[in-house]
C-alpha positions in Angstrom: -7.5 10.3 19.6 -7.2 7.5 16.7 -4.2 5.4 16.9 -2.6 3.5 14.1 -0.9 0.3 15.3 1.6 -1.6 12.9 4.9 -0.8 12.1 6.6 1.4 9.1 7.9 -0.9 7.0 4.4 -2.4 6.1 3.2 -0.8 2.9 -0.5 -0.8 4.1 0.1 0.5 7.0 1.7 3.1 5.1 -0.8 3.4 2.7 -3.6 4.6 6.0 -0.4 6.4 7.7 -0.3 8.4 3.8 -4.0 9.2 4.1 -4.2 10.6 7.7 -1.0 12.9 7.0 -2.4 14.1 3.7 -5.8 15.0 5.0 -4.8 16.3 8.5 -6.3 13.5 10.5 -4.7 13.3 14.3 -3.9 10.4 15.4 -1.3 8.6 17.5 1.2 5.9 16.1 1.8 2.5 17.9 4.7 0.0 17.4 3.1 -3.5 16.8 4.1 -6.4 14.8 2.3 -9.1 13.2 2.1 -11.8 15.6 -0.3 -15.0 16.4 -0.5 -14.1 20.0 -3.9 -14.3 21.7 -3.5 -10.7 22.6 -3.0 -9.4 19.0 -5.5 -11.5 17.7 -8.1 -9.7 20.2 -7.3 -6.3 17.8 -6.8 -7.9 14.5 -8.5 -11.2 14.2 -5.5 -12.7 11.9 -3.1 -11.0 13.5 -2.2 -8.8 10.7 -1.3 -5.1 10.3 -2.4 -2.4 10.2 -5.2 -1.8 12.6 -7.1 1.0 14.1 -8.0 1.6 17.4 -11.1 3.8 18.1 -13.3 4.7 20.7 -15.7 2.4 19.2 -13.2 -0.6 18.9 -10.6 -2.2 16.2 -10.9 -2.0 13.3 -8.6 -4.2 10.5 -7.5 -4.1 6.5 -6.2 -1.1 5.1 -9.4 -0.2 3.2 -11.7 -1.0 5.4 -9.9 2.0 7.4 -9.5 4.5 4.6 -13.2 3.6 4.4 -14.4 4.1 7.6 -11.9 7.8 7.7 -13.7 8.7 4.6 -17.2 8.0 6.6 -15.8 9.6 9.7 -14.3 12.7 7.8 -16.8 13.7 5.2 -15.0 17.2 5.5 -11.7 15.9 4.4 -13.2 15.0 0.8 -11.0 11.5 0.9 -12.6 10.2 -2.2 -13.6 12.5 -4.8 -17.2 14.1 -4.5 -18.1 12.9 -7.9 -19.8 9.2 -7.4 -18.3 8.2 -10.7 -14.9 9.5 -9.9 -15.2 8.1 -6.2 -15.7 4.8 -7.7 -13.0 4.6 -10.1 -10.6 5.5 -7.5 -11.5 2.9 -5.4 -11.5 0.8 -8.7 -7.8 1.8 -8.8 -6.8 0.9 -5.2 -8.5 -2.7 -5.7 -6.1 -3.3 -8.9 -3.0 -2.0 -6.8 -4.1 -3.7 -3.5 -5.2 -6.8 -4.7 -4.3 -7.8 -8.7 -0.9 -6.3 -8.2 0.7 -6.3 -4.9 -1.0 -9.1 -3.1 -0.2 -11.2 -6.1 3.7 -10.3 -6.5 3.4 -10.4 -2.4 3.7 -14.8 -2.8 7.6 -14.0 -4.1 8.7 -11.7 -1.0 10.0 -14.3 0.8 12.7 -14.9 -1.9 12.7 -11.8 -3.4 13.4 -9.7 0.2 13.8 -12.0 3.2 16.2 -14.6 2.3 14.2 -17.4 1.9 12.8 -19.3 -1.2 9.7 -19.4 -3.1 9.3 -22.9 -5.2 9.5 -22.9 -8.8 5.9 -23.9 -9.7 4.9 -21.0 -7.5 7.3 -18.8 -9.6 5.6 -20.0 -12.6 2.3 -19.6 -11.5 2.5 -15.9 -10.3 4.3 -15.1 -13.5 1.8 -15.3 -15.9 -0.5 -14.0 -13.0 1.5 -10.8 -12.3 1.8 -10.4 -16.1 -1.9 -10.6 -16.8 -2.9 -8.2 -13.9 0.0 -6.1 -15.1 -1.5 -5.6 -18.4 -4.8 -5.0 -16.9 -3.8 -1.7 -14.9 -1.9 -0.8 -17.5 -5.5 -0.5 -19.1 -6.8 1.8 -16.8 -3.9 3.9 -15.2 -4.0 7.1 -16.5 -0.4 8.2 -14.8 -1.2 12.0 -15.7 0.8 12.5 -13.8 -1.2 10.8 -11.2 -3.2 7.3 -11.3 -6.5 8.7 -11.9 -5.6 11.6 -14.4 -4.3 15.4 -13.4 -5.2 15.2 -9.8 -3.9 13.8 -6.8 -6.3 11.1 -5.1 -6.7 8.5 -2.5 -5.6 5.8 -5.1 -2.2 7.2 -5.1 -1.6 6.5 -1.9 -1.8 2.7 -2.6 -0.1 3.4 -5.6 2.9 5.3 -3.8 3.8 2.1 -1.3 2.9 -0.7 -3.2 4.0 -0.1 -6.3 7.8 -0.2 -6.2 7.5 -3.5 -4.2 5.7 -4.9 -7.5 8.5 -3.6 -9.9 11.4 -4.8 -7.0 10.1 -8.0 -6.6 9.6 -9.0 -9.8 12.8 -8.1 -11.0 14.7 -9.7 -7.9 12.8 -13.3 -9.3 12.2 -13.0 -12.8 15.1 -10.4 -13.6 13.0 -8.2 -15.2 10.8 -5.3 -13.3 7.0 -6.4 -14.7 5.8 -2.5 -14.7 8.9 -1.5 -16.8 8.6 -3.9 -19.1 4.8 -3.1 -19.6 5.9 0.0 -19.9 4.7 1.7 -17.2 7.6 4.1 -15.6 6.6 3.8 -11.8 9.7 5.4 -10.8 8.8 8.8 -12.2 5.2 8.1 -10.5 6.6 7.5 -7.3 9.2 10.7 -7.2 6.1 13.2 -8.3 3.6 11.7 -5.4 6.9 11.4 -3.4 7.0 15.5 -3.6 4.0 15.9 -1.5 4.8 16.4 2.3 2.7 13.5 3.5 4.8 10.9 1.3 8.1 12.8 2.6 6.7 12.0 5.9 6.2 8.3 5.6 9.7 7.6 3.9 11.6 9.4 5.9 9.6 6.9 8.8 10.0 4.2 7.0 13.9 4.5 5.9 14.3 5.4 9.3 12.8 2.3 10.7 15.2 0.0 8.4 18.2 1.8 9.5 17.2 1.3 13.2 16.9 -2.4 12.7 20.3 -2.4 11.0 21.8 -0.8 13.6 20.0 -2.8 16.8 
């Protein structure tokens, strides 16, 4: 059985977990924290999570893992069968993961973890994020899902990362860049959150947070 390694607070771990649960792929969860220890680097070259353990070895980077799952389990139809629709799903994931989440991630230290971010970084990210949010709005349909009327793999990325974009920008700039752009991510997350796989991901994340507060 494949093993998903990481921890339930990681949005990229939860993105992969959502896909696995949504498509009924058996897997085992292994609790692993990011680390620069040599043992960790043997599994994940940058010491990041998630990574997947398979009979062929380890695989890191969430989107690479999703692509592997789609290829290994073609009967699960993780991506649309239509080549154009599948490409648009990948495009949407790229916007969410790279243009939005990885941009705003530069703010997490201060937004969520009690640290500080330089004014120069805040200024640079403010401009980038505004530009990227505008681009995202041009392609995201929210009808009610990111790519249209049908739930797709892109929504696994959107569900776990869009709240972070909104909350981090609110914490640093005093305004939610997504809501300001007319993107009602809260209603979207509520809709996706009705799916059993999404509920499981959320419940496990909340349980993880509760356990760390009482530890």
